[in-house]
C-alpha positions in Angstrom: 3.4 3.7 -29.3 7.0 3.3 -30.6 10.2 2.5 -28.7 10.7 6.2 -27.9 7.3 6.4 -26.2 7.9 3.3 -24.1 11.4 4.5 -23.2 10.0 8.0 -22.3 7.4 6.5 -19.9 9.9 4.1 -18.4 12.2 7.1 -17.6 9.3 9.1 -16.2 8.6 6.2 -13.8 12.2 6.1 -12.7 12.3 9.9 -12.4 9.1 9.9 -10.2 10.4 7.2 -7.9 13.5 9.4 -7.2 11.3 12.5 -6.9 8.9 10.9 -4.4 11.8 9.7 -2.3 13.5 13.1 -2.4 10.3 14.9 -1.4 9.0 12.4 1.2 11.8 10.0 2.1 13.2 12.4 4.7 9.9 12.2 6.5 10.3 8.4 6.8 13.9 8.9 8.0 12.6 11.2 10.6 9.9 8.7 11.7 12.5 6.0 12.1 14.8 8.4 14.1 17.6 8.5 11.5 17.3 12.2 10.7 15.6 13.5 13.8 18.5 15.7 14.7 19.6 16.7 11.2 19.5 20.5 10.6 17.1 21.6 7.9 20.0 22.3 5.6 21.1 18.7 6.0 17.7 17.4 5.0 17.6 19.8 2.0 21.1 18.6 0.8 20.0 14.9 1.3 16.9 15.5 -0.8 18.8 17.3 -3.5 21.2 14.5 -3.7 18.3 12.2 -4.5 16.7 14.8 -6.8 19.9 14.7 -8.9 19.0 11.2 -10.1 15.4 12.4 -10.7 16.7 15.0 -13.2 19.0 12.4 -14.8 15.9 10.5 -15.8 13.4 13.4 -16.3 15.4 15.5 -18.7 16.2 12.6 -21.1 12.5 11.4 -20.9 11.3 14.8 -22.0 14.0 15.2 -24.7 13.4 11.7 -26.1 9.6 11.9 -25.9 9.0 15.4 -27.2 7.7 15.5 -30.8 10.0 18.4 -31.6 12.9 16.0 -31.1 11.3 13.1 -33.0 9.4 11.7 -30.1 5.7 10.7 -30.1 4.4 13.3 -27.5 3.5 16.9 -27.5 4.6 19.1 -24.6 1.1 19.0 -23.1 0.9 15.2 -23.4 4.3 14.8 -21.7 3.1 16.9 -18.8 -0.1 15.0 -18.3 1.6 11.7 -18.6 4.2 12.8 -16.0 1.4 13.9 -13.6 -0.3 10.6 -13.9 2.9 8.6 -13.4 3.7 10.9 -10.4 0.4 10.0 -8.8 0.7 6.3 -9.3 4.3 6.3 -8.0 3.3 8.5 -5.0 0.4 6.2 -4.1 2.6 3.1 -4.2 5.5 4.7 -2.3 3.2 6.3 0.3 1.5 3.0 0.9 4.9 1.2 1.2 6.7 3.7 3.4 3.8 5.1 5.3 1.5 2.2 5.9 -1.0 4.4 7.8 -1.7 6.5 4.7 -4.5 4.5 3.0 -6.3 5.5 -0.2 -10.0 6.3 0.0 -12.8 6.5 -2.6 -12.1 10.2 -3.3 -8.5 9.5 -4.1 -9.5 6.9 -6.7 -12.1 9.3 -8.1 -9.4 11.9 -8.4 -7.1 9.4 -10.2 -10.0 8.6 -12.6 -10.2 12.3 -13.4 -6.5 12.3 -14.2 -6.9 9.3 -16.5 -9.8 11.1 -18.2 -7.4 14.1 -18.6 -4.9 11.8 -20.4 -7.7 10.6 -22.7 -8.7 14.1 -23.5 -5.2 15.3 -24.2 -4.6 12.4 -26.6 -7.8 13.0 -28.5 -7.2 14.4 -32.1 
């Protein structure tokens, strides 16, 4: 994998950290009492402010990584990589922010299936 591939995956990790915080961070804020009395529109605006940074990483990752722009990955490969990165980031963030949400054997099996999907997508 060349520099563009590494940079693409790094940007996908950054993007997914922001995405996970945008999608689930407000739930943690609600648990701690910070956003308990926020109106729904306030929670949406808060999440979209975080999502802005997700897009600032996601869009360049796809442009740099896409083979049509000189990158190493096909469109399908980019999507499968993104889904795997998303699952890894979600598992870490969920376990850090929501300690009661533990992973079980079926979660690991599902992750193994995604890894198998990556393998199959990269087969020639």
